[in-house]
C-alpha positions as CSV (number, residue, x, y, z in Angstrom):
1,M,0.0,0.0,0.0
2,D,1.4,3.3,-0.9
3,N,1.4,6.4,1.3
4,D,-1.4,8.0,-0.8
5,E,-3.6,5.3,-0.4
6,L,-2.9,4.8,3.3
7,Y,-3.6,8.6,3.7
8,Q,-7.0,8.2,2.0
9,Q,-7.9,5.3,4.0
10,V,-7.0,7.0,7.4
11,I,-8.8,10.2,6.4
12,L,-11.9,8.4,5.5
13,D,-11.9,6.4,8.7
14,H,-11.4,9.3,10.9
15,N,-14.0,11.3,9.0
16,R,-16.7,8.7,9.2
17,H,-15.8,7.6,12.8
18,P,-14.2,10.6,14.6
19,R,-12.6,10.0,17.8
20,N,-13.5,12.2,20.7
21,F,-16.2,14.1,18.8
22,R,-18.2,15.6,21.7
23,E,-18.2,18.5,24.1
24,I,-16.2,18.2,27.4
25,S,-18.1,19.8,30.3
26,P,-16.7,21.2,32.4
27,C,-13.5,21.7,30.7
28,S,-10.3,23.7,31.6
29,C,-10.1,25.6,28.4
30,Q,-11.6,25.7,25.0
31,A,-11.4,27.7,21.8
32,E,-13.3,28.1,18.6
33,G,-11.6,27.9,15.3
34,Y,-12.8,28.9,11.8
35,N,-11.4,28.6,8.3
36,P,-13.2,31.2,6.3
37,L,-11.8,29.9,2.9
38,C,-13.6,26.6,3.1
39,G,-16.1,27.0,6.0
40,D,-14.6,24.6,8.3
41,H,-15.8,25.6,11.9
42,L,-15.0,23.7,15.2
43,N,-14.7,23.9,18.8
44,V,-11.9,22.3,20.8
45,Y,-12.2,21.4,24.5
46,V,-9.5,20.4,26.8
47,R,-9.5,19.1,30.4
48,L,-6.2,19.5,32.2
49,S,-5.1,17.9,35.5
50,Q,-3.9,20.1,38.4
51,E,-0.4,19.1,37.4
52,G,-0.9,20.5,33.8
53,I,-1.4,17.1,32.0
54,V,-3.8,16.8,29.2
55,E,-6.4,14.4,30.5
56,E,-8.8,14.9,27.8
57,V,-9.3,16.6,24.4
58,A,-12.4,16.6,22.3
59,F,-13.9,18.6,19.4
60,Q,-17.2,19.3,17.8
61,G,-18.1,21.2,14.6
62,D,-18.4,21.0,10.9
63,G,-15.7,20.6,8.3
64,C,-14.3,18.7,5.5
65,A,-12.9,15.2,5.7
66,I,-9.3,16.6,6.3
67,S,-10.2,18.9,9.1
68,K,-12.4,16.2,10.9
69,A,-9.7,13.6,10.5
70,S,-6.9,15.8,11.6
71,A,-9.0,17.0,14.7
72,S,-9.8,13.2,15.5
73,M,-6.2,12.2,15.3
74,M,-5.0,15.2,17.2
75,T,-7.3,14.5,20.1
76,A,-6.0,10.9,20.4
77,A,-2.3,12.1,20.3
78,M,-2.7,14.6,23.1
79,Q,-4.0,12.3,25.8
80,G,-1.5,12.2,28.7
81,K,0.9,15.1,27.3
82,T,1.9,18.0,29.4
83,V,0.9,21.4,28.2
84,E,4.5,22.0,26.9
85,E,4.5,18.5,25.0
86,A,1.1,19.4,23.5
87,R,2.5,22.8,22.3
88,A,5.7,21.1,20.8
89,L,3.5,18.4,19.1
90,C,1.4,21.3,17.5
91,A,4.7,22.8,16.2
92,E,5.9,19.5,14.9
93,F,2.7,18.9,13.0
94,H,2.8,22.4,11.4
95,S,6.4,21.6,10.4
96,L,5.2,18.3,8.9
97,I,2.4,19.7,6.8
98,T,4.4,22.6,5.5
99,K,7.3,20.2,4.4
100,E,9.7,21.8,6.9
101,L,9.9,18.4,8.6
102,D,10.8,15.2,6.7
103,P,9.6,12.3,8.8
104,G,11.7,9.8,7.0
105,K,14.9,11.8,7.8
106,E,14.3,13.7,11.0
107,T,13.5,12.8,14.5
108,H,10.0,13.5,15.5
109,H,7.1,12.5,17.9
110,L,4.3,12.3,15.4
111,G,3.6,8.6,15.1
112,K,0.6,7.9,12.9
113,L,0.2,11.6,12.2
114,T,3.0,11.3,9.6
115,V,0.1,10.1,7.3
116,F,-0.5,13.9,6.7
117,S,3.2,14.2,5.4
118,G,2.1,14.8,1.7
119,I,-0.6,17.3,2.3
120,W,1.8,20.2,1.5
121,K,1.1,19.1,-2.1
122,Y,-2.3,20.5,-1.8
123,P,-1.8,24.0,-0.4
124,S,-5.6,24.7,-0.1
125,R,-5.8,21.6,2.3
126,V,-3.0,22.6,4.5
127,K,-5.3,25.1,6.4
128,C,-8.0,22.4,6.8
129,A,-5.4,20.1,8.4
130,I,-4.0,22.7,10.7
131,L,-7.2,24.3,11.9
132,P,-7.7,21.9,14.8
133,W,-4.2,22.3,15.9
134,H,-4.2,26.0,15.9
135,T,-7.5,25.9,17.8
136,L,-6.0,23.5,20.4
137,K,-3.1,26.0,20.8
138,G,-5.5,28.8,21.1
139,A,-7.3,27.0,24.0
140,L,-4.1,26.3,25.7
141,D,-3.1,30.0,25.2
142,N,-6.4,31.2,26.4
143,K,-7.4,32.6,23.0
144,P,-11.1,32.0,22.7
145,T,-11.2,32.3,18.9
146,V,-8.7,31.5,16.1
147,S,-8.8,31.7,12.4
148,T,-6.6,30.4,9.6
149,E,-6.6,33.9,8.1
């Protein structure tokens, strides 16, 4: 199976069966994210422990398959991370989808998220993939609203 085929299967699975697609109430922080170019719109909810560990991340909203799959995989990847580790993973994912990081040649902590490594070939889709990550970072930084523009 080539990388493009794997990418398509993973995106379709997470789009049809998104993980952590719900509201967390009460939550420690949350943010609303919007991509005005394609209309993707979502809310990310985070529950932190007193020690600053991500206990739970969830999302709700409407968006394309790329946006929903990225959000679904992001919520799973963040469980158990410190806030600092979560921010670092957001930065690594951004580097991956903008082709600044080559997962085959450089050390990273992305695991299954490397399935998004070819998305830079589709510039209009990069913002779809990064929206949940910017929204999570907004929540962690106490910015209630973020946009890809």
